[in-house]
GUKOLKOL-350404 format. One line per 8 residues: number of its first residue (from 1); their letters; for each residue x, y, z of C-alpha. Coordinates in nm, 3 decimals, always signed. Example, Ala and Ser with C-alpha at 12.3 -4.5 7.8 and 13.67 -1.06 7.14 Angstrom:
% residues 2
1	as	+1.230/-0.450/+0.780  +1.367/-0.106/+0.714 $
//
This chain:
% residues 290
1	xxxxxxxx	+2.914/+1.254/-0.252  +2.716/+1.129/-0.551  +2.436/+1.226/-0.788  +2.196/+1.030/-0.570  +2.309/+1.231/-0.268  +2.213/+1.549/-0.456  +1.867/+1.413/-0.533  +1.812/+1.294/-0.177 $
9	xxxxxxxx	+1.915/+1.632/-0.037  +1.620/+1.785/-0.222  +1.378/+1.510/-0.120  +1.412/+1.484/+0.256  +1.045/+1.547/+0.340  +0.902/+1.353/+0.635  +0.529/+1.409/+0.683  +0.551/+1.330/+1.055 $
17	xxxxxxxx	+0.731/+1.663/+1.103  +0.430/+1.864/+0.982  +0.064/+1.950/+1.026  -0.163/+1.935/+0.723  -0.286/+2.265/+0.580  -0.656/+2.229/+0.502  -0.854/+2.459/+0.272  -1.212/+2.362/+0.187 $
25	xxxxxxxx	-1.145/+2.018/+0.341  -0.855/+1.949/+0.105  -0.484/+1.930/+0.191  -0.290/+2.207/+0.019  +0.028/+2.221/+0.225  +0.232/+2.116/+0.525  +0.303/+2.341/+0.824  +0.573/+2.299/+1.086 $
33	xxxxxxxx	+0.430/+2.296/+1.442  +0.635/+2.600/+1.547  +0.486/+2.810/+1.268  +0.140/+2.676/+1.341  +0.171/+2.816/+1.693  +0.202/+3.163/+1.544  -0.100/+3.109/+1.317  -0.307/+3.005/+1.619 $
41	xxxxxxxx	-0.303/+3.370/+1.730  -0.540/+3.450/+1.439  -0.834/+3.230/+1.535  -1.068/+3.414/+1.300  -0.851/+3.295/+1.009  -0.690/+2.967/+1.116  -0.801/+2.678/+1.338  -0.498/+2.489/+1.469 $
49	xxxxxxxx	-0.508/+2.138/+1.620  -0.243/+1.878/+1.696  -0.260/+1.747/+1.339  -0.403/+2.022/+1.120  -0.410/+2.390/+1.032  -0.747/+2.469/+0.874  -0.841/+2.791/+0.700  -1.171/+2.928/+0.833 $
57	xxxxxxxx	-1.446/+2.755/+0.627  -1.650/+3.078/+0.631  -1.389/+3.215/+0.388  -1.539/+3.061/+0.078  -1.374/+3.228/-0.221  -1.038/+3.334/-0.361  -1.080/+3.702/-0.281  -1.196/+3.667/+0.079 $
65	xxxxxxxx	-0.930/+3.409/+0.161  -0.655/+3.619/+0.007  -0.774/+3.933/+0.187  -0.794/+3.756/+0.524  -0.457/+3.581/+0.507  -0.259/+3.879/+0.373  -0.254/+4.085/+0.697  -0.154/+3.775/+0.895 $
73	xxxxxxxx	+0.149/+3.726/+0.671  +0.241/+4.094/+0.688  +0.221/+4.089/+1.069  +0.435/+3.776/+1.090  +0.692/+3.938/+0.865  +0.697/+4.249/+1.085  +0.750/+4.022/+1.386  +1.045/+3.854/+1.212 $
81	xxxxxxxx	+0.875/+3.514/+1.189  +0.862/+3.532/+0.809  +1.216/+3.649/+0.752  +1.196/+3.796/+0.400  +0.943/+3.969/+0.176  +0.942/+3.949/-0.204  +0.612/+4.122/-0.287  +0.520/+3.854/-0.541 $
89	xxxxxxxx	+0.187/+3.670/-0.524  +0.188/+3.290/-0.559  -0.126/+3.080/-0.610  -0.222/+2.809/-0.360  -0.308/+2.520/-0.590  -0.249/+2.151/-0.649  -0.112/+2.186/-1.001  +0.022/+2.453/-1.234 $
97	xxxxxxxx	-0.262/+2.630/-1.412  -0.521/+2.452/-1.200  -0.784/+2.589/-0.964  -0.633/+2.812/-0.694  -0.793/+2.867/-0.355  -0.613/+3.196/-0.282  -0.281/+3.372/-0.336  -0.010/+3.438/-0.078 $
105	xxxxxxxx	+0.321/+3.623/-0.055  +0.604/+3.424/-0.211  +0.817/+3.445/+0.104  +0.547/+3.259/+0.297  +0.515/+2.960/+0.065  +0.773/+2.741/+0.241  +0.620/+2.819/+0.580  +0.290/+2.680/+0.452 $
113	xxxxxxxx	+0.449/+2.403/+0.243  +0.223/+2.483/-0.051  +0.298/+2.375/-0.406  +0.518/+2.620/-0.597  +0.659/+2.631/-0.948  +0.964/+2.779/-1.116  +1.157/+2.791/-1.442  +1.526/+2.702/-1.489 $
121	xxxxxxxx	+1.696/+2.770/-1.821  +2.009/+2.589/-1.933  +2.221/+2.826/-2.144  +2.383/+2.590/-2.395  +2.648/+2.651/-2.659  +2.778/+2.417/-2.929  +3.154/+2.458/-2.970  +3.429/+2.275/-3.157 $
129	xxxxxxxx	+3.520/+2.109/-2.827  +3.164/+2.002/-2.748  +2.866/+2.142/-2.562  +2.931/+2.406/-2.299  +2.696/+2.553/-2.038  +2.663/+2.906/-1.905  +2.654/+2.912/-1.524  +2.581/+3.208/-1.299 $
137	xxxxxxxx	+2.722/+3.285/-0.954  +2.457/+3.414/-0.718  +2.509/+3.752/-0.553  +2.668/+3.745/-0.208  +2.382/+3.954/-0.068  +2.110/+3.709/-0.177  +1.916/+3.597/+0.134  +1.936/+3.233/+0.027 $
145	xxxxxxxx	+2.223/+3.039/-0.129  +2.456/+3.343/-0.164  +2.761/+3.280/-0.376  +2.635/+2.943/-0.502  +2.638/+2.846/-0.868  +2.305/+2.855/-1.051  +2.158/+2.796/-1.395  +2.206/+3.087/-1.637 $
153	xxxxxxxx	+1.842/+3.190/-1.576  +1.601/+3.077/-1.306  +1.303/+3.219/-1.125  +0.982/+3.144/-0.939  +0.646/+3.138/-1.116  +0.416/+3.415/-0.982  +0.045/+3.469/-1.037  -0.047/+3.604/-1.380 $
161	xxxxxxxx	+0.248/+3.490/-1.593  +0.272/+3.202/-1.838  +0.582/+2.983/-1.830  +0.739/+3.116/-2.149  +0.647/+3.470/-2.048  +0.840/+3.413/-1.728  +1.135/+3.264/-1.916  +1.150/+3.577/-2.132 $
169	xxxxxxxx	+1.114/+3.812/-1.833  +1.378/+3.637/-1.622  +1.612/+3.604/-1.921  +1.604/+3.979/-1.974  +1.648/+4.060/-1.603  +1.910/+3.802/-1.515  +2.114/+3.763/-1.833  +2.018/+4.050/-2.068 $
177	xxxxxxxx	+1.894/+3.804/-2.331  +1.691/+3.969/-2.609  +1.327/+3.869/-2.636  +1.368/+3.721/-2.985  +1.641/+3.490/-2.852  +1.479/+3.404/-2.518  +1.153/+3.299/-2.683  +1.345/+3.020/-2.861 $
185	xxxxxxxx	+1.386/+2.839/-2.528  +1.276/+2.476/-2.558  +1.050/+2.329/-2.289  +1.209/+1.999/-2.180  +1.008/+1.867/-1.887  +0.955/+1.894/-1.515  +1.142/+1.796/-1.199  +0.945/+1.789/-0.872 $
193	xxxxxxxx	+1.108/+1.790/-0.530  +1.015/+1.830/-0.163  +1.295/+1.969/+0.052  +1.243/+2.056/+0.416  +1.444/+2.316/+0.605  +1.410/+2.552/+0.896  +1.160/+2.772/+0.707  +0.937/+2.475/+0.628 $
201	xxxxxxxx	+0.878/+2.271/+0.313  +0.996/+2.372/-0.033  +0.737/+2.175/-0.230  +0.827/+2.271/-0.583  +0.819/+2.172/-0.948  +1.091/+2.299/-1.180  +1.002/+2.356/-1.544  +1.325/+2.291/-1.734 $
209	xxxxxxxx	+1.415/+2.479/-2.053  +1.711/+2.456/-2.288  +1.821/+2.771/-2.470  +2.085/+2.725/-2.741  +2.293/+3.039/-2.768  +2.531/+3.174/-3.033  +2.892/+3.102/-2.949  +2.973/+3.472/-2.928 $
217	xxxxxxxx	+2.685/+3.556/-2.691  +2.784/+3.657/-2.338  +2.511/+3.691/-2.072  +2.511/+4.004/-1.859  +2.315/+4.044/-1.536  +2.093/+4.350/-1.505  +1.910/+4.300/-1.173  +2.204/+4.250/-0.934 $
225	xxxxxxxx	+2.116/+3.888/-0.851  +2.419/+3.742/-1.031  +2.777/+3.860/-0.984  +2.941/+3.661/-1.265  +2.878/+3.421/-1.552  +3.112/+3.144/-1.664  +3.090/+2.901/-1.954  +3.178/+2.545/-1.855 $
233	xxxxxxxx	+3.222/+2.218/-2.047  +2.963/+1.952/-1.967  +3.235/+1.743/-1.805  +3.301/+2.022/-1.554  +2.929/+2.051/-1.478  +2.932/+1.676/-1.412  +3.235/+1.694/-1.184  +3.108/+1.988/-0.980 $
241	xxxxxxxx	+2.762/+1.836/-0.943  +2.882/+1.493/-0.838  +3.176/+1.582/-0.614  +3.118/+1.931/-0.469  +2.844/+2.142/-0.312  +2.911/+2.460/-0.511  +2.572/+2.455/-0.687  +2.245/+2.561/-0.523 $
249	xxxxxxxx	+2.069/+2.241/-0.421  +1.782/+2.240/-0.670  +2.017/+2.343/-0.951  +2.191/+2.009/-0.906  +1.864/+1.842/-1.009  +1.857/+2.040/-1.334  +2.224/+1.958/-1.393  +2.160/+1.587/-1.345 $
257	xxxxxxxx	+1.867/+1.599/-1.587  +2.088/+1.773/-1.844  +2.373/+1.525/-1.793  +2.133/+1.234/-1.844  +1.993/+1.383/-2.163  +2.339/+1.462/-2.301  +2.473/+1.114/-2.225  +2.722/+1.228/-1.961 $
265	xxxxxxxx	+2.546/+1.002/-1.712  +2.521/+0.694/-1.929  +2.350/+0.357/-1.871  +2.695/+0.229/-1.777  +2.701/+0.451/-1.468  +2.659/+0.223/-1.163  +2.372/+0.433/-1.025  +2.203/+0.512/-1.358 $
273	xxxxxxxx	+1.882/+0.321/-1.287  +1.852/+0.458/-0.935  +1.908/+0.815/-1.061  +1.633/+0.775/-1.323  +1.396/+0.622/-1.069  +1.442/+0.900/-0.815  +1.504/+1.224/-1.004  +1.157/+1.272/-1.147 $
281	xxxxxxxx	+0.953/+1.155/-0.843  +0.900/+1.407/-0.560  +0.923/+1.267/-0.209  +1.105/+0.951/-0.315  +1.223/+0.911/+0.044  +0.998/+0.757/+0.306  +0.673/+0.938/+0.379  +0.469/+0.824/+0.677 $
289	xx	+0.093/+0.858/+0.652  -0.081/+1.041/+0.934 $
//
């Protein structure tokens, strides 16, 4: 295992495994052929070929597209094809804050391979022994990554919320962090990745935040998504990230970014240049053009 292995695990996208999702003659996502077969049953909404899934061009605006796609997604969930339901709307867009063609249920985003966004907050504490990091353990009844370690606060970015607004909301729900403290979170940068799995393509960008906390502050979960918090030295974060699989996959990316910034992965590390060259570029593995 290595840091590079962690990055590659989140960037295993191969375009030859997918059909392009077309909306208004532009590619907005990637669809696995098996899921496309289900969409083909709604010919008034989707046109499916050997290479593409195209949204009906007669649906020309955000509202009509959203209204037409929504019952398809609900039916596929009732059939068990879409295995979960979050009841959060995500925009279908090329970039955060950019023009969106429609909105879809969060649980369907991987099935369509559309661009998604999320926030991850590093809970950092300065101690006499050095910097320590608050880490959460995900609930065992979470549908994905149960029992894995996670950042202190993390969450997807739904329609209608700004990034800092989401940081504040998730901080309250996941760690009982007061608003006046959460709003001090510092925006650090972004980490894109494209990870394929059985549900499709997780085509995401993480917005990374650092939140420096008082040494006597102890996070407390209020929404049942975390079963425990633990404060770890940076060296332990480094060891667990590099040599174990205890962290949720995309959390490893945030850990590596933090370790680079804090000097724990130094220029003397044998893979330092390769880590820098791959961490911040989505799809750094081979992508074959159709």
